[in-house]
N, C-alpha and C positions, 0 to 999 in steps of 0.2 A: 294797481298793486294793492292799495289799502283795502279794497272790497274782498280781497281773497286771503289777507294776511292772517286774519283772526282764524279763519276755517282751517288754513294750513297748520298753524300753531296748535289747534285743537286736536288735530288727527295724528300728527306726528308723534310717536312715542319712543322712537329709537333713541339710544344713548348718543348724546352729543350729535344731533343732526346738523348738517351744514346746508346752506342755500346759496347757490350761485346767483348774483345779482347781475343781469346782463346790462351793459350800457347801450341801449338802443339808439338808432339814428333819431336825432331831434330831442332826445332826452338830456337835460341839462346835468352836468357832473354834480352839482349841488343836490340834485334830487337822487342821484344814485347814492351819495354819501349819507343822506338823511335816511333813505330806506335802510341802508346797512346799519346805522345807529338804532333804528327801531328794531330790527331783526335781533340785534344783540340784546336790547332790553327784554325782548320777548323769549330770550333764552336760547336762540338759534346762533349758530356760527355763520356770520354773513361773509361770503366770499365774492367780492366784486370783480367784474371784468376790469382789466387794465389793457387796453388795445394801443400797443406802442405807436402805431402809425396815426392814431387819431389825435395826439397831442401836438399842438403847433409849436410849442417851445417848452423850455425847461421850466419856466415860471408856472405855467398852467399845470404841468405834471406835479410839481412840489406843492401847489395849492391844493390839488385834489388829494395827494397823499397825506397832507396835513389835516384835512377834512376827515379822512378815513381814520387816522390816528386818534383824532378827538373823539370819534365814535366808537373806540375800542377794536377796531379792525386790525387783526394781525395776520391775516392770510388773504391773498389775492390770486386770482387766475389771470395769469399773463399770457397774451396772445400778441401775434404780430398785427393782425388786423388786415383790412382790405387793402389791397396793393395800390388801389386807385386813389387812396389818401396820401397825400404829400406832406406828412407832418415832420417833426424834428427827429424822429427815430425810425429809421428804415426797417428794423427788426427788433424783436424782443430782446436779443442779447445786447444790442446797442443801448437799450433803456436800462437793462440791468447793470451795465458798466458805468452808469452815472454815479452809483453810490446812493441814489435818493431812496431806494427800496429799504436799505438798512438803516438810513438816517431817520425814517419815519416809523420805526417800531414794527415793521413787517417781519414776522418770524418764519412764515412758511409761504413758499411760492409754488402754485400749481401751474403747470405748463401743458400745452396741447400736445396730444400725441395723435399721429396721422398713420394709422395701419394701412391705409389706402391712398396715402398721398393727399395733396390739397391743391385746388386751383389757384390758391394764393402763394403757393411757393414759386419763387423766381427760379425755376429750374425745368428741365424737360421731363416729360413723363417717364422716360427711360430710366432717369437717374433719381426719381422722386423717393424711391424705397431707401436707398443708401443715404441720400441727403436727409430724410426724415430722421434716421438714426444718428447722423453726425450732429444734427442740430441739437438733439437731446443730450448727447455726450458732452457738448460744449457747454450747455446749461448746467449739467450735473457737475462739471469741474468748477464752474464759477460758484455753485451753492456750497460745495465742499470747502472751497477756499474761503467763502465769506461766513460759514457757519449757519447757512440758511437751510431749513428742511425743504426738500424738493419732492414733489409728486406729480404724476401725470394724469390728465383726463383726456381719454381718447374721443375722437369724433364718433358720432353715432354710427353703429356698424351692425350688419346683419350677417356678415361673413365671419363667424367666430373663429374658424380656422385660420383666417388671415390674421386675426387678432393674436391668436396663439403664436404664429410665425413672428409677428412684430415684437411681441413681448420677449420671445426667446432670443431674437436678435439683440434686443436691449441688453439683456443679462449677458449675452456672449461679448457685448462691448464694454462690460464693466458697469453698467447702469443698474443699481439696486434699488432705486427709488420706487415707492409704491405706485401702481397703476390702477386707476379707476377706469373700468371699461364702460363706454358710453353705449346704452341701448334706450329705446324709446319706452317710456311708460305707457300705461294703457291710453290708447288713442284710436281713431278711425284710420283706415288705410290711407284716405285722402289727406288726412292731416300728417301722417307719417311721410307721405311722398312729398308734400308741400315743403315741410320743414327740413327733411333730409336734403332736399335740393339746395336749401339756403346754407346748410351746414357743410356743403361741399363734398358729399359722400361720392365715392367713385363706384366700384363694382356693386356695392349694395344697392345704390340707386338704380343702376342698370337692371339688376335683378327685379327690383320693385316695379319699375316701368315696363320691362318687357315680358314679365311672367307674374303679374300681381296675384293671379289665383293660386300660384304655388306658395308665394309669401303669406297669403291669407290662410292657407291651409296649415301652414306652420305656426303662425303667430296669432291666430284668432281663437278666442275662447271656445271651447267645444260646447259649453253649456248652452241650452236653448234660451233665447231671450237676451243674449250677450249683446245684441244690436251691432254687431260688426266691429266691436271694440277688440283691439289687440290684447293679448295677455303676455306680459314679459317672460312669463314662466319657461317657455321652450328655449328662449335665448340664454336664460340663467342656466338651464340644464346643460345646454351646449358648453357654456363656459365652465361649468363644473366638470364636465368631461375632460376639456383641455387642462384643467388643474390636476386632474387625476393622472394625466400623462406625465406630469412633472415639468420642471424647468421654467415656471412662471414666476416663482417668488411671490412677493406680496401683491395680490390682486383683489380687487373689490368691484363694486358696481357704482356707476353714475347714471342716474335716470333722467332722460330728457323728458320734460313735461309737456310734450307736444299735445296731450289730450287734456291740458289744464293742471294747474298746481294741486287743487284739492283731490281730484282723481289719482294723481300720481302719489300724493302723500298718503291718501287712504290705502293704496295698494301696498305701498312700502311698509305701512304700519300693520297692516294684516299679514303680510309675509313674515315680518319680524315675529309676530304673535305665534304664527304657525310653527316657525322654527324653534321657538322657546318650547312650545308644547311637545315637539318631537325629541327634546333632550330631557 
């Protein structure tokens, strides 16, 4: 973390950039909160993972949230976590209902969006689509009642048409929360396949593994010497086409840094500069 932090802070020039801090297996909660505090001092908005099933008891959760509060964290990304973990909270809504989020100064909660379902959902594949919407509706109702700002960050996805269907279904269900659509930042195809599998991507991963040449032709930089590194631009263009169709509401991007933090931040900074020059 520390070896790349300075580089990332040096190349990101977007207004109010945010950085999601994952809680990786084997990493102490104290290290997560310490990194969040440092990112805050560097002028970034730190958004730590809070995986409901990873907390063995309420005391552990409360202590972690207190550390985040001390470091100035006001935004968390709440996920249910791995179903194999037997913690105190079986779901993210169970954690929300403890009241500890509000008690520790959290003002915004980002939750996971699953346009393609998730292997961690305790439901059949046939019902994952409707259940994915129902889970968000439940969290949106909680956020409105508690006065907490809610937004969604979707799983990494290459099927942007599927994303469009998912977001329009959310809007039809009364969920107006902003949605950040997850796409991979610049990375090799091998890295994308590797991390997409970890993220639980469904049809997108099937497309990657069954027809990688097609994906590579769609998502690899056309410029010679690109070294087989993907370019997020085609997926961004596909998302913009969905926006033009209407009905998506407030949508933006979330870049998964499969190819490294610095490379992703550099691409985002360059894209922001190019957009400013066009206007």
